[in-house]
N, C-alpha and C positions, 0 to 999 in steps of 0.2 A: 500673716496678712504681711502683704509691704505698702505700708502706708506714704511713703515717698510717690507713688502714681497715683496722681489724680488727673481729673479734667476739667479742665476751668469752665466752668459756667458763663452763657452769656450776659455780660452785665446788664444791670437795671435800667438804666438810660443811656440815652447816643449821648456824643460830647454837649451837644445841647440842652440835655436834661430834659430830652422828650423821652416815654419810656419803650424798651424795646416793643417789637412783634411779642415777645416771649412774655416779659411782665405785662401788656394788656392782659393776656390771654390768660394767667394766672390769676390776676383780679377780678376779671369777668369770672372765671371759672368758681373765687373765691366769695366771689358776690351772690351767684346761687346759691352756695351753700349756706348762704344765711338767711333763704329765705325756703319756706315751705313747700313741699315737693310732694306728697299723697294727692290723689287726684281723689280721695275719698272725704268727707269731714270725718276728723275723730272723733269728735263730741261735739252735745247741743244742749243747751238749758235754757229752763225759761222765765219767763212773765207769765201773767196773769192776761194781759192781752196783746196786741203784737208789738214787737218792738221796733222803734223807726230810726233810732241814731248810738252810736257806740262810738266809743274810745278808748284808745291805751297811752296810759299816761306810762309810756316805758320807762322814764328814766327811775319812776320807784312804782311799778311793780303792780300796775293799777290800772283795773279794766273798768270802764262805768257803761252801763247801756239805760237808754229811756225808752220806755213803752206809749202805748197811745193816749192812757190813761192818766199819766203826771207821774209815772213813776219811777225814780230815779236810784238805781243798784249798783253799789260799786263792790267789785272783788278781786280777790289778792291772784296775780299770776304766780305761780310756783313752778317747781323743775315739772313735768309732765304732770300738770292738770292748772284749776282753779277753784279758788276757795269762795266762797259767801262772806263778804262783811256786815257793810248795812244797805238796809233800805227805806227810803222817802217815800210818801204820797206829797212830788213836790207841786201839784196842780191840781185843781180838780179836774181838769181836763187834759187837754193835748198840749205839748210844750211849741212854740212859736220861734223858739228861737234857744240853744244851747251851745254853750262855746268853753272850751278846755283853754287855758292859760299858754303860752308857749312854751313856757317853763316847766310847764304841766304840775303847779302849783296850787293851780283854783278849777273852781269848775262853776258854771252860773248856767241855770236856767228861766226866762220867762214864760210867760203864757198869757196869752187875751183871754182867759176864761176866769179869770180873777186879778189881771193887769198886774203880777207883783214878778217879782223877784229874786231868787233865791241863791245863794251865795256860801259854797260849800269849799271848806279845805280838804284836797285829794287825799294827802300823805292819812290824815289819821279818820278819813271819810266821815268828817262833821259835818252841820250845818251851820255855817256862823254868822250869818246874817240874813234876815229877811227884809223885802224894802215892799212896801204898797208903792206903786206907782201911778204917776198922776195922766197918763197915759195907754192905750192898747199897746203892749210893747206886741215887736215881731222879730226877726233875724238881730242876732248880736253877736259880739266878739269884744273880748277885751285887749285896747290897746296899749297897754304901760309897754315903756320903754327900758331896757336894762337900767337899774338902779334906782329906779323912777320911785318917788314917797311915794306919791298919787297912784290910786289903785283904777286905773282907767278902764270903764265900758261904753262899748257905742252902742245902743239901744237904738234901731230904725221902728216906727209906728206903722202900725199895725194897717195896713192896702194903703200908706201914704209915702209918701217922698223924704218925708222929715227922717232925721241921726239925731237922734240926743245924745250928746254927751256927758255920762251919771261918772261921780265920784262917790266907788260904795261903800270908802271908809267915811264918810260924810254923808249918811242916809240917803244915799243915791243922788245927791242934790245934784241936777239940772246945771251942768255948766254951760253948756253951750247948744243951741239947734241949727245940722247944717243942713242946707236945706239947695244943694247942689245939682240935684235929681227931680224930673220933670213927673216920675213913675214909680209907684212902689217900687219900696227895696227887695232887691232878692237875694243878695251876699252881702257878707259883709268877712272882709280876712284881713290880719294884721304880720306885714312880713319883717320878722323880729332883728333882720339883718340889715337889711336898708333902712330899717325903721319908718315904712311908709306903708297906708293904708290902702286897701284898694275895696273900690264898693262900685254893685253892676245895679242895675234895674231891670224890669221888665219889660223894657223897648232895649234892650241890648246896649244902653248905656254906660260905659265905664269909666270911672274918675278916681285919680290918685290922689293922698293927701294927706298931711303929715299931722301923727296926732295930739301935737300941740298949739302949731298954728294954723289947721284947718286951711292952709296955703297948698298949691303945686310944690311940692319939693324938687322943685330944678337942681340944686347939687345933689342929688342922689339919683336921678335918672335919665335916660339919656335922650330924652324929646323933652319940645317945650312945649308945643300942641298935640292934641290927637291925631290929627289929619296926618301926624308922620308915622303914625302907628297902624296894627293891620287889627286894631281893634273897631277899627271905624265900619270894614265888615259886616260886624253883629251887629252894628246901631243900623246901618243899611236893611240890613234885613230884618231888623227888629227882633233877635235871636237872641234872646237872653239864657245866661250863664246860669245853670240850676243847682250844679254842685264844683268847687274849686277846694286845689289844695296849693302848697308852695314847697319849692325843695327844701331838703335842710338848710344849703346854701346860700339858696334866697336868692338863685338865676335863674328860676324856671317856675311858671304859674301854669298847672294840667287843669283844666276843665270841660266837663261833661256838660253840651247845649244845650238846647229845647230843639236844635234840628237833628238830634242821636249823633252825633262828632264830638270826638275828645280832640279837643285840641291842646299844645302847648307852646306859650308863649315863652316870651326870655322876657324876664322882671321886666328888666331896666330901659329896655327898648319898645318893648311891645309889638315886637314884631312873631310873627310866625313860626314857630319851629318846627313841629311836626305836627300831624292831622291823622289819626283812625276814623274810616267811617264806619257807623254802628246802623246805617241807616234799613228800610227794609227792602230794598234795592239791592243794597250789598246784601245782606244775608240771602236774596233770593240767589244770588248769584252764585252765593260760596255755594249753595245747598246744591246746585243743579251742575255745577260744577265740579268734577271730578279731580282734577289738581288740588281740589282744598279738599283733601281726606280729611284732616285735623275741622273743621266744620262740617261737615256732615253726620246729621241725622239722620234716623228712621223716619221715615215718610210721615207716619203719626203721633212721633214724635215733635217732629219740627212744627207740624200742624198746631198739636197743644201750645207748645211753646210760641209760638206766635201771635194766640189767642191772648196770653196771658203777656202779651208787650204790646199787642192791641187794647186791652186792658189798663196797662198801667198809662200809654199815650195818653188816652180817654183823663185820667186821672190825676197825669202828672202834677197838677197844681196843689192836688193836697196830698201826695205822697212825695215821703223823703226821696229823693233821686236817688240814682244808680254814682257810686262814689267813687273820685277819681284822688292818688294816693303816691307818693314817691318813695321809693328804699330808702334805706340811709344813708349806703352812697351815694344817692340819687344817679346810678343808674338805671334803675328797673321803672316802668309807669306802671301799676297796678289798679286794675279796673272793671267792675263786674259787666256782665254782660249775657243774652237770652243762652249762650252755649255754657259760660260756667266763668272763672276768673282767670284772664288772662293777667299775666308778666311778660310785659314787655320792655326787649330792650330799646328807648325811646329817641336812642342817638342813633340806631343803625334799623329800627324801624322793625329788627326781628322778634318776633312773637318766641319767647323763649318755653314760657312753660302754658299748661292748660289747667287751672284745678277745677273739681265739681261735673264736669262734660257730663257725667253718670248719673249727678245726683238730680236725678227727671221732677224731685217734687219739690222744690225749693226755685227760685229765682233771685238770687242772691241782689244784693243791691247798697247798703252801704257796711263801709270797709272799715278796719283798723289793725294796725300794723304792729306786732310787738319782735323785736329783733334782741338773737343774744348777743355777746359781745365776742371779738374774739384779740388775742395776744400773741406778740413775735411778728416776727420779718418774714410776713408770709414765702417773698420772694426767696429769701436765705434759706426753705426749710428750717428752718426753727417753729417757727408758729403752730399754734394751736389755742382748740376749740375749749373755751373755758366749760367746765363741767356741768354747768346749770344752763348753758347755750340749749334756746328752746325754742325757735322762731315758732309764733304762729301768727294766723293772720283770722282773726274775727269778724262775723258776717252774719250782717241780718238779712233777710227773705222776706217778698212781698208778701200780706198779708198773714204771717207767721207773729206766733211770740215764743221763736226759738233763736237764740244765737248761734253759731256754729263757728267750730275750730279746727281753722286745717294747720297742719302739720307736717313733720318728714315722718311721721310715722301713719301707718295704716291702721286702720279702726281694730282695737285689739276683739281678740276672738270670744263670742262671747260664752259667758260663764257655764250655762247651759244651751242646747240646741233651740230652747221655748224663750230665751230673751235679751231681748233686742239691750244691749247695754248702752250702744254709744248715745242714743237718745235719753237724757237721765229726767226723769220726775219730780223735778224739784216743787213744781207746785201741782200739788194735791188738788185734783176737784172737792168741791165740798161736796155734802149729801144732796142740796135742794140740783145740784149742779147733774148728780149720778141720776135721779129723779127724773130730771127734763131730760135727758138722753134715752131711759128705758123709756117715759111713756112717748118719746118722738117716734122708737122703734118700734111702737108696739102700732101707733095709732098711723103714721106713713107709711108703714113698707109693706104695700100693695104691684110697685112694678121697680123692676132695674134692668140695667143696660153696661154689660161687657164689652168693653172695647178690646178686640186682640188685634193680631197685625197680621190677623185676616180680616177682619171685618167687624161689626156689631151684631150681636145676641143679647134678642131682645128676650125679659124674662117677665111672668108674672110668678108673683108668691101669694105664699097662703098661711098668713098672717095667725088666722081665726085658730085652725085646724093646727098651723105646726109655732104657736106663738115664741116661743124658746129661741128655737131654728129661726129664724125667720129677724128673730132680733141680733144672734150673731153675724149673719149674714150681714144683716145689713150696716151695725156696726162696726165691723172690718171693714167693708165697704169704707165707709165716710171715713172713715180712720187711714184710708190708703193703707189697709194691711195688704190687697190683693196687688195694689198695684205694679208691673213687672214681671209678676209671675208667672214663670211656663207652665203648660201644658206638660206632667211629666211622666203624663198615662196615656199613649194612645190603642187602644185598639180597634182594629177596622169592622164595624159591623157590630160592635157591641157597646163602645163610650169612647167619652174624652174625659180624664181625670185631672182638680190643677186644685190651686189652694192652701200649696204650699212655698212656703216662702223660702225655705232652702231650694225646693225642686229637687228632691229627692224622693217623695214621697214617704220620707219618716218623721217630719216634722210639722210643727202646726201646734194651734192651741185657741181655744173657745178665747173669747172676750172675758169669761171669768177667770184664765190662769189655771183651769183643770176640767177634764170630760165630762160633758151634760148626757140626761138621758132622751132615749129613742122617743119619737113623737109619731107613731104610728095613724095611723087613720084610715077607718075600712072602703073611703071616698078616694083614697090618693093611692095606685099604686102602680106599680112597672111595668102596665099594660100597655103602651105606645114607647114608641119613639120619643125624643124632644124631653122626656123626662129629669128635671133637678132634684139628683138626691144627694143625701149627706152619707162622705165614703166613712167608714170606721174600722176599730181591727178586732169587734166584737160587741156585743150589749153594751150598750151606753156607752159607748167609748168615744163618743163625737169630740173630735177637735174644728178646726179650719176647712178641712176639706170637703170638695166637693165635688161630685160627676155628672154627664149629662150626657144620657145614651142614646144612640143612634137604631135601635131595635128594640121589642118587648122583650123583657129580660124577670118576666113573676117569680123565677125563683130566689128574689129579690127582695120581692114580698115579706113585709115582717122583719127585717135584716135589717134595712135602712130607711131612713126617715125620707119621705117625698116631701118636698117644701116648696116646688115649684115649677112650669113649667116653660118653655122655648115657646114664644109667641111670633117671632120676623129673627131671621136670620136663621134659618136652618139650612142654605146652601155652605154656609161658612163651615 
């Protein structure tokens, strides 16, 4: 080899110290390599009740999840996985406020159901303090500065405009009650870089204040009056900010607002930097314009998701809103939408990635990002990724009791064709819950509707004559087992067959994880078209597959269980 012949690389920066085009390209591509990329979530885990909030304490590899029943769970993030640590029934009902300190050392939750504050040390996952409050708490935020000896937390009074400053280590004593606002407080945020607190209320009014003096920190920001900022538009339109995050460098504020617009402001000036509209008009425009291929959904899927969006809109005041966050490089803005989770280069307004578009059963909401660390100088080509590097985006979903993990890996292959391994059953139902499901399936299963890409097929079921078959069909349906399953076998003039999640005709299983017996009845025969019947591979081998006849098939009598008939949608 001739080691003397070298091609000189482009310099990393020009004579003024600005990055060259090659350096920018490397940094941007490297930034994306530190983010999840798989379009499907790799794994999900449970709470008993719907999960409303999730946090990633990345510096100590800990994930915190909170459900609507007041349960707080701690998890340890490891290489290619997550392990359960501890669980607390922190409050008898939903938390009205939760907060993770800027240095990830402490977590706190408050609830108006018991007017209490619970204080946790994240590294040990221990509850270290519990305080009874003299007021009903709302949203909260740790506001102590770097090297501050007092551990301060701001807690708004529920449905009022007051903000109380508490010293947790002194019995949650109220040091001051602030009355900046005239409407209930919606949001509290602490910018640890500029050491400024940001608060907003239900009327869209924004306030900046110092956590010690409680005054406008004019020496830390670039405006003296709110009239100089673009926050004025929110106040004029009475548009509250529903959720927000501050970039790691403290320069930007990312907001999801009640008018369904994601806005990015320059924190020091209050000037609008970027905005990304998610209004219903924009969603309809994307759906109907062929140029927006990434945003287009199947018609039935689009209508289904719009119904969910309208339900969220209707219940937005009682729902944890979609989350906006920044990646560690502050190059990308990540937020949840009707079509999945968007990763946007917010400096250039380019959508770089869309995660979860094909996950049609989940509307992702709250987000938390765990990113691995990189070493070395990437521009010089000597950098490498740490062995434990495993960027993971943790997500909650609307009205779901699971949280989901997007990584750089596709979901693992199932150990068997019948096992859905990515949805971990870490919360087993009680015997009472199983009995309720059994009774509900047996007593209420008389009608069903198949929603297909060609239209609706209405079914009449026969639970009295075929109780076990109907129960299997109904429970599978309620558990969304049949969602997005294709009709894998279509024989003109005979029948159409479906019910196999694999779409091959060789898969599927019953709700009992094993084959179950036939249920023949002399009154239910394949003596006409539009009979609903179970597919099998021999006597007493029923699983999940079923078929609908399009003509009489008497040779199937006493071989396949007839458990229903089509009452509407014969033309489909």
